[in-house]
C-alpha positions as CSV (number, residue, x, y, z in Angstrom):
1,M,-29.5,2.1,37.0
2,S,-29.9,5.4,35.4
3,N,-28.7,6.2,32.3
4,D,-26.0,8.4,33.7
5,E,-24.8,5.3,36.0
6,V,-24.8,2.8,32.8
7,R,-22.6,4.9,31.3
8,A,-20.5,5.6,33.8
9,A,-20.2,1.6,34.3
10,A,-19.5,1.2,30.3
11,E,-16.1,3.0,31.4
12,K,-15.5,0.9,34.2
13,Y,-16.8,-2.4,33.6
14,T,-16.4,-5.1,31.0
15,V,-19.1,-7.5,32.0
16,F,-22.5,-6.7,32.0
17,G,-25.8,-8.8,33.4
18,R,-29.5,-8.1,33.4
19,V,-29.3,-5.4,30.7
20,S,-32.4,-4.0,29.4
21,P,-32.4,-3.1,25.2
22,E,-32.0,0.3,26.0
23,Q,-28.9,0.2,28.4
24,K,-27.6,-2.3,25.5
25,A,-27.7,0.7,23.2
26,I,-26.3,3.2,25.9
27,L,-23.5,1.1,26.3
28,V,-22.3,0.6,22.7
29,K,-23.2,4.5,22.3
30,T,-20.8,5.1,25.5
31,I,-17.7,2.6,24.3
32,K,-17.7,4.3,20.6
33,Q,-17.9,8.1,22.0
34,A,-14.6,6.8,24.0
35,G,-13.0,6.0,20.4
36,H,-13.5,2.6,20.0
37,T,-14.9,0.3,17.3
38,T,-17.7,-1.7,18.3
39,A,-19.2,-5.0,17.2
40,M,-22.5,-6.3,18.4
41,T,-23.8,-10.0,18.4
42,G,-27.5,-10.8,18.5
43,D,-30.4,-12.5,17.1
44,G,-33.4,-11.1,19.0
45,V,-35.7,-8.0,18.7
46,N,-33.9,-7.1,22.3
47,D,-30.8,-6.4,20.5
48,I,-32.0,-4.0,17.7
49,L,-31.0,-0.9,19.4
50,A,-27.5,-1.8,20.2
51,L,-27.1,-3.5,16.5
52,K,-28.5,-0.4,15.1
53,E,-25.7,1.6,17.3
54,A,-23.0,-0.8,16.7
55,D,-20.1,-0.1,14.1
56,C,-20.7,-3.8,13.1
57,A,-23.4,-5.8,13.8
58,V,-23.8,-9.2,13.4
59,T,-26.3,-11.9,13.8
60,V,-27.6,-15.6,12.6
61,A,-29.8,-17.1,9.8
62,S,-32.1,-18.0,12.9
63,G,-32.6,-15.0,14.1
64,S,-35.6,-12.4,14.2
65,D,-36.4,-11.0,11.0
66,A,-35.9,-7.7,12.5
67,A,-32.4,-8.2,13.7
68,R,-31.4,-9.8,10.1
69,N,-32.5,-6.8,8.1
70,I,-30.6,-4.2,10.7
71,A,-27.3,-6.5,10.9
72,H,-24.4,-6.1,8.7
73,I,-23.5,-9.7,8.7
74,V,-25.8,-12.6,9.0
75,L,-24.2,-15.7,10.0
76,L,-25.6,-18.7,7.4
77,D,-24.6,-21.8,9.7
78,N,-26.2,-20.2,12.9
79,N,-22.8,-20.4,14.5
80,F,-20.6,-17.7,16.1
81,N,-17.8,-19.9,16.0
82,S,-17.4,-18.8,12.4
83,M,-16.7,-15.4,13.3
84,P,-12.6,-15.7,13.5
85,N,-12.7,-17.0,9.8
86,V,-15.1,-13.5,8.9
87,V,-12.3,-11.6,10.7
88,F,-9.2,-13.3,8.8
89,E,-10.8,-13.0,5.5
90,G,-11.5,-9.4,6.1
91,R,-7.9,-9.2,7.4
92,R,-6.6,-10.6,4.0
93,V,-8.6,-8.4,1.8
94,I,-8.0,-5.1,3.6
95,N,-4.1,-5.9,3.7
96,N,-3.9,-6.9,0.8
97,I,-5.6,-4.3,-1.0
98,Q,-3.4,-1.9,1.0
99,S,-0.3,-3.4,-0.5
100,S,-1.4,-3.7,-3.7
101,A,-2.7,0.2,-3.6
102,S,0.4,1.2,-2.6
103,L,2.0,0.2,-5.6
104,Y,-0.3,1.6,-7.8
105,L,-0.6,5.0,-6.2
106,M,3.5,5.0,-6.0
107,K,3.8,5.3,-9.4
108,T,0.5,7.8,-9.8
109,F,2.3,10.3,-7.1
110,F,5.3,10.1,-9.1
111,T,3.7,11.0,-12.6
112,M,1.6,13.8,-11.1
113,I,5.1,15.4,-9.2
114,I,7.0,15.0,-12.4
115,A,4.2,16.4,-14.4
116,L,3.9,19.4,-12.0
117,V,8.0,19.8,-12.2
118,T,7.6,19.9,-16.3
119,L,5.0,22.4,-16.4
120,C,6.6,24.9,-14.1
121,L,10.0,24.6,-14.9
122,P,10.7,26.6,-18.3
123,F,13.8,25.0,-19.5
124,I,12.0,21.6,-19.7
125,K,10.4,21.5,-22.9
126,Q,8.4,18.1,-22.4
127,Y,7.4,15.5,-20.6
128,P,10.6,13.4,-20.0
129,F,9.5,9.7,-20.7
130,E,7.3,8.0,-23.2
131,L,4.2,5.8,-22.7
132,K,6.1,2.7,-23.5
133,Q,9.2,3.2,-21.5
134,M,6.8,3.0,-18.3
135,N,5.9,-0.6,-19.0
136,L,9.1,-2.3,-17.1
137,L,7.5,-0.6,-13.9
138,E,4.2,-1.1,-14.7
139,I,4.2,-5.0,-15.4
140,I,7.1,-5.6,-13.1
141,I,7.1,-3.8,-10.2
142,I,3.1,-3.2,-10.4
143,G,1.0,-5.6,-12.2
144,I,2.5,-9.1,-11.6
145,P,3.5,-8.4,-7.7
146,S,-0.1,-6.7,-6.9
147,F,-2.1,-9.8,-8.6
148,F,-0.1,-12.4,-6.7
149,L,0.3,-10.3,-3.5
150,S,-3.8,-10.1,-3.3
151,L,-4.2,-14.1,-3.4
152,Q,-1.9,-14.6,-0.4
153,P,-3.5,-15.5,2.8
154,N,-2.9,-12.7,5.5
155,K,-4.0,-13.0,9.1
156,A,-2.0,-9.8,10.3
157,R,-4.3,-7.1,12.3
158,V,-5.3,-4.4,10.1
159,Q,-3.4,-1.2,10.9
160,G,-4.6,2.3,11.2
161,R,-6.5,4.4,8.5
162,F,-6.6,2.9,4.9
163,L,-5.8,6.1,3.5
164,R,-3.3,7.1,5.5
165,Y,-1.6,3.9,5.2
166,V,-1.7,3.9,1.6
167,I,-0.1,7.1,1.7
168,R,2.8,6.5,4.0
169,K,3.8,3.5,2.2
170,S,3.6,5.1,-1.4
171,L,4.7,8.7,-1.2
172,P,8.2,8.5,0.1
173,C,8.9,5.7,-2.8
174,A,7.4,8.4,-5.2
175,L,9.7,11.0,-3.7
176,L,12.8,8.2,-4.3
177,M,12.0,8.1,-7.6
178,L,11.8,11.8,-8.4
179,I,15.1,12.2,-6.5
180,S,16.8,9.2,-8.9
181,V,15.5,10.7,-12.0
182,G,16.8,14.1,-10.5
183,I,20.2,12.9,-9.7
184,V,20.4,11.4,-13.4
185,E,19.6,14.8,-15.1
186,L,22.2,16.3,-12.9
187,C,24.8,13.9,-14.2
188,K,23.6,14.7,-17.6
189,F,24.0,18.3,-17.0
190,I,27.8,17.6,-15.1
191,F,29.1,14.8,-17.7
192,G,27.1,15.4,-20.8
193,G,28.9,14.1,-23.9
194,F,26.2,11.0,-24.1
195,D,23.0,10.7,-26.4
196,D,19.9,12.0,-24.6
197,N,18.1,8.6,-25.1
198,L,20.9,6.6,-23.0
199,Y,20.2,9.0,-20.3
200,Q,16.5,8.7,-20.7
201,T,17.2,5.2,-20.3
202,L,18.8,5.3,-17.4
203,S,16.3,7.5,-15.5
204,V,13.9,4.8,-16.4
205,Y,16.1,2.1,-14.8
206,A,16.7,4.6,-12.0
207,L,12.9,4.8,-11.2
208,T,12.5,1.1,-11.7
209,F,15.2,0.5,-9.2
210,S,13.5,2.7,-7.0
211,G,10.1,1.0,-7.4
212,L,11.9,-2.5,-6.6
213,I,12.5,-1.0,-3.0
214,N,9.4,-0.1,-2.6
215,L,8.2,-3.6,-3.2
216,I,10.7,-5.0,-0.6
217,L,8.8,-2.6,2.0
218,I,5.6,-4.0,0.8
219,C,6.6,-7.4,1.0
220,Y,8.6,-7.1,4.1
221,P,8.2,-9.2,6.2
222,F,9.3,-11.9,4.1
223,N,8.0,-15.5,3.5
224,K,8.6,-18.2,1.4
225,F,5.8,-16.9,-1.3
226,R,7.0,-13.7,-1.1
227,I,11.1,-14.0,-1.4
228,I,9.9,-16.3,-4.2
229,L,7.7,-13.4,-6.1
230,F,10.4,-10.7,-5.2
231,S,13.2,-12.6,-6.5
232,S,11.4,-13.5,-9.8
233,C,10.6,-9.8,-10.4
234,A,14.2,-8.6,-9.5
235,A,15.7,-11.4,-12.0
236,I,13.4,-10.3,-14.5
237,I,14.3,-6.5,-14.3
238,L,18.3,-7.6,-14.2
239,A,17.6,-9.9,-17.3
240,V,15.9,-6.7,-19.2
241,F,18.9,-4.5,-18.0
242,A,21.5,-7.0,-19.4
243,V,19.3,-7.7,-22.6
244,T,19.4,-3.4,-23.2
245,V,23.2,-3.3,-22.5
246,F,24.0,-5.7,-25.5
247,F,20.8,-5.6,-27.5
248,G,18.6,-2.7,-26.7
249,L,14.7,-3.4,-26.4
250,P,12.7,-0.9,-28.8
251,M,9.4,-2.0,-27.4
252,F,10.4,-0.6,-24.0
253,G,11.9,2.7,-25.5
254,F,15.6,1.5,-24.2
255,V,18.9,2.1,-26.4
256,K,21.6,-0.4,-27.2
257,I,24.8,0.3,-25.0
258,S,27.2,-0.8,-28.0
259,S,30.3,-0.3,-25.8
260,L,30.9,-0.8,-22.0
261,A,34.4,0.8,-21.8
262,E,32.6,3.4,-23.7
263,Y,29.6,4.0,-21.1
264,Y,31.2,2.9,-18.2
265,V,30.4,6.5,-16.7
266,P,26.9,6.4,-17.3
267,I,26.7,2.9,-16.0
268,L,28.8,3.5,-12.7
269,M,26.1,6.4,-12.2
270,L,23.2,3.9,-12.2
271,L,24.9,1.8,-9.8
272,G,25.6,4.6,-7.7
273,I,21.8,5.5,-7.8
274,V,21.0,2.1,-6.8
275,V,23.4,2.1,-3.8
276,L,22.3,5.5,-2.6
277,N,18.6,4.6,-2.8
278,F,18.6,2.0,0.3
279,P,19.7,5.1,2.7
280,I,17.7,7.4,1.1
281,A,14.5,5.2,1.7
282,Y,15.0,4.5,4.7
283,L,15.1,8.2,5.8
284,L,11.7,9.0,3.8
285,Q,10.3,6.1,5.1
286,K,11.4,6.8,8.7
287,L,10.4,10.6,8.5
288,F,6.6,9.7,6.9
289,N,6.3,7.0,9.9
290,K,6.6,10.1,11.9
291,I,4.3,12.1,10.0
292,F,1.5,9.7,9.5
293,T,1.4,8.2,13.2
294,E,-1.0,5.6,13.2
295,K,-2.9,3.5,15.8
296,Q,-4.5,0.1,16.0
297,Y,-8.1,-0.5,15.5
């Protein structure tokens, strides 16, 4: 067959026999040009051209030196049956890193946006949060879950491109945080009458609960491990909130609410923001899913 006939056959058939080394390379190159991700397995010199063309080249330890030098993966047990375990380990690493990166970038995007808003609006004289007030979000919503999620087995197929996936998961929640803090500032302008530190504390809790919603999206679909992880994080946040109400937490920069009767308006306002977060998060996630349309690889 001529090279053109081989290219035509690559798009039409799935099984090939008596293929020369050059034709193997043409088959791989043609499949790549069609938009597919290619892998090539081989152990001899006749496979080298195709191994070089493939996105992922796999050989065995007993193969030729040239094939081992070119390959991306060398199976030391000389057994191609190990490939499923290699794929599952790769899926675990990529999927878990995507989840962890989404949690970290959520706060990064929010910080960038709120910093730009602070710089651009003349009536805002300083950054609205202290560093210690972000510890609750960083430890309970980001640090602890990302550590445990990175260790969990995950054989789900990798979806789309890494950066697009991470942005699609993290940017909506960053906007949700910004909206929540904006609602608190709006209520401060409407109601007033309370200490600025109280509104600052409510803002931190509003964005923390927004981060908790993103943790729900990251943990979905839930299994026993993720249910325990999410429930533990939510319980810690609620416990810290209860302690703040009655005693305050200076280490986190949270002020004490001395009288529930006196501060029922801010507390109801916070509960209202938490309830509103769910439909807002749903709409933002649906919007970004349309913007960042992904395909399987």
